[in-house]
C-alpha positions in Angstrom: 136.0 -29.1 -131.6 137.1 -32.7 -131.2 138.3 -32.2 -127.6 135.0 -30.5 -126.7 132.9 -33.2 -128.2 134.9 -36.0 -126.4 134.6 -34.1 -123.1 130.9 -33.7 -123.6 130.5 -37.3 -124.5 132.3 -38.4 -121.4 130.2 -36.1 -119.3 127.0 -37.4 -120.7 128.0 -41.1 -120.4 129.3 -40.8 -116.8 126.6 -42.3 -114.6 124.1 -42.3 -117.4 121.1 -39.9 -117.3 121.4 -38.8 -113.7 121.4 -35.0 -113.0 124.6 -33.0 -113.4 124.7 -32.0 -109.8 124.7 -35.7 -108.8 127.7 -36.3 -111.1 129.6 -33.4 -109.7 128.8 -34.5 -106.1 130.2 -38.0 -106.8 133.3 -36.6 -108.4 133.7 -34.4 -105.3 133.5 -37.6 -103.1 136.1 -39.3 -105.3 138.5 -36.3 -104.9 137.8 -35.8 -101.2 138.3 -39.4 -100.0 142.0 -39.8 -100.8 142.7 -36.4 -99.3 141.0 -37.3 -96.0 142.5 -40.7 -96.0 146.2 -39.7 -96.5 146.1 -36.2 -94.9 143.6 -36.3 -92.1 142.7 -39.7 -90.7 141.9 -43.1 -92.1 139.3 -43.6 -89.4 137.5 -40.4 -90.5 137.8 -41.4 -94.1 136.1 -44.7 -93.4 133.1 -43.0 -91.7 133.0 -40.5 -94.6 132.8 -43.4 -97.0 129.9 -44.9 -95.1 128.1 -41.6 -95.3 128.7 -41.4 -99.0 127.3 -44.9 -99.5 124.1 -43.9 -97.5 123.9 -40.9 -99.8 123.9 -43.1 -102.9 121.2 -45.2 -101.4 119.1 -42.2 -100.5 119.4 -40.8 -104.1 118.5 -44.2 -105.7 115.7 -42.5 -107.6 118.3 -40.1 -109.2 120.8 -42.8 -110.1 120.9 -46.6 -109.6 123.2 -47.1 -106.6 125.3 -49.9 -108.2 127.4 -47.5 -110.3 128.2 -44.8 -107.8 128.5 -47.3 -104.9 130.8 -49.5 -107.1 133.1 -46.5 -107.9 133.4 -45.7 -104.2 134.1 -49.3 -103.3 136.8 -49.6 -106.0 138.4 -46.4 -104.8 138.5 -47.7 -101.2 140.5 -50.7 -102.5 142.8 -48.6 -104.7 143.8 -46.1 -101.9 144.3 -48.9 -99.3 141.3 -48.7 -97.1 140.9 -52.4 -97.5 142.4 -55.2 -99.6 141.0 -57.7 -102.2 141.9 -60.5 -99.7 139.8 -58.9 -97.0 136.9 -58.4 -99.4 137.0 -62.1 -100.5 137.1 -63.1 -96.8 134.0 -61.2 -96.0 132.1 -62.4 -99.1 133.0 -66.0 -98.5 131.8 -65.8 -94.9 128.5 -64.4 -95.9 127.7 -66.5 -99.1 124.8 -68.2 -97.4 123.3 -64.9 -96.5 123.8 -63.4 -99.9 122.3 -66.4 -101.7 119.3 -66.5 -99.4 118.6 -62.8 -100.2 119.0 -63.4 -103.9 116.5 -66.3 -103.9 114.1 -64.6 -101.5 113.9 -61.4 -103.6 113.6 -63.5 -106.8 110.9 -65.6 -105.3 108.8 -62.6 -104.3 108.3 -61.8 -107.9 106.3 -65.0 -108.4 104.1 -64.2 -105.3 103.2 -60.7 -106.5 99.7 -61.7 -107.4 99.1 -63.0 -103.9 100.2 -59.6 -102.4 98.0 -57.7 -104.9 95.1 -60.0 -104.0 95.5 -59.2 -100.2 95.9 -55.4 -100.4 93.2 -55.0 -103.1 90.6 -56.9 -101.1 91.4 -54.9 -98.0 91.0 -51.6 -99.9 87.6 -52.7 -101.3 86.0 -54.5 -98.4 86.8 -52.3 -95.3 84.9 -49.0 -95.0 86.3 -47.5 -91.8 89.5 -45.5 -92.4 90.9 -46.4 -88.9 90.3 -50.1 -89.5 91.6 -49.9 -93.0 94.8 -48.2 -91.9 95.3 -50.7 -89.1 94.7 -53.6 -91.6 97.2 -52.2 -94.0 99.8 -51.8 -91.2 99.2 -55.3 -89.9 99.1 -57.0 -93.3 102.4 -55.2 -94.3 104.0 -56.2 -91.0 103.0 -59.9 -91.3 104.1 -60.1 -94.9 107.4 -58.3 -94.3 108.2 -60.7 -91.4 108.5 -63.5 -93.9 109.1 -61.7 -97.2 111.2 -58.8 -98.6 109.9 -55.5 -97.1 110.8 -53.4 -100.1 108.8 -55.7 -102.4 105.8 -55.6 -100.1 105.7 -51.8 -100.1 106.3 -51.8 -103.9 103.2 -53.9 -104.3 101.2 -51.5 -102.1 102.4 -48.6 -104.2 101.2 -50.5 -107.3 97.7 -51.1 -105.8 97.4 -47.4 -104.9 98.6 -46.3 -108.3 96.1 -48.6 -110.0 93.2 -47.2 -108.0 94.2 -43.6 -108.7 94.5 -44.3 -112.4 91.0 -45.8 -112.4 89.4 -42.8 -110.8 91.5 -40.4 -113.0 90.0 -42.2 -116.1 86.6 -41.9 -114.5 87.0 -38.1 -114.0 88.5 -37.7 -117.5 85.4 -39.4 -118.9 83.1 -37.1 -117.0 85.0 -33.9 -118.1 85.7 -35.0 -121.6 83.1 -32.6 -123.1 84.4 -29.7 -121.0 88.0 -30.4 -122.2 89.5 -29.9 -118.7 89.1 -31.2 -115.2 86.8 -29.0 -113.1 87.9 -27.5 -109.8 85.6 -29.7 -107.8 87.0 -32.9 -109.4 90.6 -31.6 -109.0 89.9 -31.2 -105.3 88.5 -34.7 -105.2 91.6 -36.1 -106.9 93.8 -34.3 -104.4 91.7 -35.8 -101.5 92.0 -39.2 -103.1 95.8 -38.8 -103.4 96.0 -37.8 -99.7 94.0 -40.9 -98.8 96.3 -43.2 -100.7 99.4 -41.5 -99.3 98.2 -42.1 -95.8 97.7 -45.8 -96.5 101.2 -46.0 -98.0 102.6 -44.5 -94.8 100.8 -47.0 -92.6 102.0 -49.8 -94.8 105.6 -48.5 -94.7 105.5 -48.4 -90.9 104.1 -51.9 -90.9 107.0 -53.2 -93.0 109.5 -51.7 -90.5 107.6 -53.2 -87.5 107.4 -56.7 -89.0 110.8 -56.8 -90.7 112.7 -56.5 -87.4 110.8 -59.3 -85.7 112.1 -62.3 -87.7 115.4 -63.6 -89.0 114.5 -63.2 -92.6 112.7 -59.8 -92.3 115.8 -57.7 -92.9 119.2 -58.6 -94.3 121.0 -57.5 -91.2 118.9 -59.9 -89.2 120.4 -62.8 -91.1 123.9 -61.6 -90.3 123.1 -61.2 -86.6 121.5 -64.6 -86.4 124.3 -66.3 -88.3 127.0 -64.8 -86.0 125.0 -65.5 -82.8 124.1 -69.0 -83.9 120.3 -68.5 -83.7 117.7 -70.2 -85.7 114.3 -68.7 -86.7 112.5 -69.4 -83.4 115.5 -68.4 -81.3 115.8 -65.1 -83.1 112.1 -64.3 -82.7 112.0 -65.2 -79.0 115.2 -63.5 -78.0 114.4 -60.3 -79.9 110.8 -60.2 -78.8 111.8 -58.3 -75.6 112.5 -55.3 -77.8 110.5 -55.9 -81.0 107.2 -56.8 -79.3 106.8 -53.5 -77.4 107.9 -51.6 -80.4 105.3 -53.4 -82.5 102.6 -52.6 -80.0 103.7 -48.9 -79.9 103.6 -48.8 -83.7 100.1 -50.2 -83.8 99.0 -47.7 -81.1 100.5 -44.8 -83.1 98.6 -45.9 -86.2 95.3 -45.8 -84.3 96.2 -42.5 -82.6 97.0 -40.8 -85.9 93.6 -41.8 -87.3 91.7 -40.9 -84.1 93.1 -37.4 -83.8 92.4 -36.7 -87.5 96.0 -36.2 -88.6 95.5 -38.6 -91.6 93.2 -38.1 -94.6 89.6 -39.3 -94.5 88.0 -41.9 -96.8 86.9 -40.0 -99.9 83.6 -40.6 -101.6 85.6 -41.2 -104.9 86.7 -44.6 -103.6 83.1 -45.8 -104.0 83.0 -44.3 -107.4 86.2 -46.2 -108.3 84.5 -49.5 -107.5 81.4 -48.5 -109.4 83.3 -47.4 -112.4 85.3 -50.6 -112.4 82.1 -52.6 -112.4 80.6 -50.5 -115.2 83.7 -51.3 -117.3 83.0 -55.0 -116.7 86.5 -55.5 -115.3 86.6 -57.8 -112.2 89.3 -57.1 -109.7 90.2 -60.7 -108.9 88.7 -63.3 -111.3 88.3 -66.8 -110.1 91.4 -67.9 -112.0 93.5 -65.2 -110.4 92.1 -66.1 -106.9 93.1 -69.7 -107.4 96.5 -68.6 -108.5 96.9 -66.4 -105.4 96.0 -69.3 -103.2 98.6 -71.5 -104.9 101.2 -68.8 -104.4 100.3 -68.7 -100.7 100.6 -72.4 -100.4 104.1 -72.2 -102.1 105.1 -69.5 -99.6 104.1 -71.8 -96.7 106.2 -74.6 -98.2 109.2 -72.3 -98.7 109.0 -70.9 -95.1 108.8 -74.4 -93.8 
């Protein structure tokens, strides 16, 4: 009994609360890597390790990538793929890039009210679905060009989730006497979810379009600019030969998707959301919050300068 309990405890504690199949997959990686490195080809083992890292990033919702990625990195050192000296050399060369990313991501947290202010006002003020999708795409592209793209899309997700919760509470209040949501209201909820999903997709495309245009838009851009010796303006001008046509094609694709009716239409429940929010006497952006958002924007301009 003691052996079984210890084994079960180790199994449960390995990589925390992630699924069992994920734990077995990572163990398979750890067993496969030395075999490929010593018996097949170190070159092939290196590319296999890269694919495994991408897998851990793709499964970030199942398990935080730091633990599995750290295990794979430690194993690469132990089996001789690299050396501690080489790791220290690469880290010391890229300390400016690492520190910039750390402070940039940390600074985004304090500008979250500004991002919420921007996307909330867009969602409430614009009535046309095509214009609204284009506005979300352009706003996400502009913000991602100077801020962290993942944080921008996370804020957009927060705005969409907040609006869905508002309408869900509204529907729950209407159907409280019936004890369940009617089929008509369930269909409206599904339509509203499709509408919000389409906005999230446009914002996600916008973060990709804007992130590649500037030196601080993506982490790899910082590395490229550092090695090439480019400053912010040089990176933008030299890369515009590629990024500008891609940006225009992305905007054209956004408009085309809306024109050919591939995306969800504006549901009537969006108006109900605004009315319900007003009935509950909750203002979206009070004057104090608006002033704070303007202060955050001024700080962002100072930081970028």
